[in-house]
N, C-alpha and C positions, 0 to 999 in steps of 0.2 A: 744500210745507210740510205737516207732519202736525199735525192738530188734536188737542188733548188736553182732557180734561174740566177744567172750572173747579176749581181747587184741587188737581188731581192733581200729584204731584211730578214734576219733570222728571228724566229719566234722563240720566246723564253718561257720556261715553266715558272709560274708564280703561284705560291700557295696563298689562297684567300680564306680568311676566317671571318665568320659573321657572328655578331653578338646580338642578343635580345631581339628587338623588333626586326632588325636586319636579317637575323637567322630565320625568324618566322616568315618573312617576306621571300627570302631566297629558297626556303624549303630544305636547306642543308646547313650544317654547322661549319663545314670547310670543304674546300675543293682545290684542285690544281688546274689552273687555266693556262692554255697556250696563248701567249700574247705577242703580237708583232707590233712594231712601231707604226703609228699612223702617218708619220712624216720621216724623211731621212734622219738618221741619227739613232740614238739609243731609245729603248722602250722607256716611256715616262709613266709616272703615277697616273696621269690622266688617261693613258692608253689602257692601263689595268682597270680603272674605274669604268671606262667605256666598254671593256670586255665583260665586266660584271653585269652591267646594264643590259648588254646584248644577250647574255646567257639567261637572264631571269625575268625580263619583261617588266610590265607595268607595275606590279605590286612592289617590287624592289625600287623601281624608278620613283615611286612616291616617297620612299624612305630615305634614299641616298642624299637628296639635297640637305637634309638636316644632320647628316652623319659627319663624324670626323674620322680620320684615317691614321693608322700607324704603319710605318714602313720599317720592318725589322725592329719594332719596339719604339721607334722615334716618331713623334708627331709630324705629319705631312702638312707643312704650311705652304709649300709651293708645289702645285700639282705637276710642274715641269721637272720635278726631281727624277733623276735617272733610277731605273730599276734593273737589277741584275738577275741572271738566271738563278732560280732557287730562292729568291727573296720571298718575304712574307708580308702581305698587306692585311691589316685588320680593319674591318668595317664596323664602326662604333656609333650607334644611334645615341641620342641624348639619353642619359640615365636620370631617373628620379631618385630622390633621397638626399641624404646629407651626412 
């Protein structure tokens, strides 16, 4: 068991799946990231997106602004949405076609 400082936020394991151009930019199709909240309170979708950007650098940073996100299969319209341990975030770039 890992000890943590009193009051330190707990990191959560979040599975992140990348699709199409996001997958190419990330270099992986999916991964599990350990994400801690940036501010007091729960981990937010924005914290997970920040962790994704920190993990993959400039190539993915160019793709993410055009992406939409699904949290456990539901569209993320508010990036302050709380994320739980074991949740899944999908990174979806715009798709062509019809």
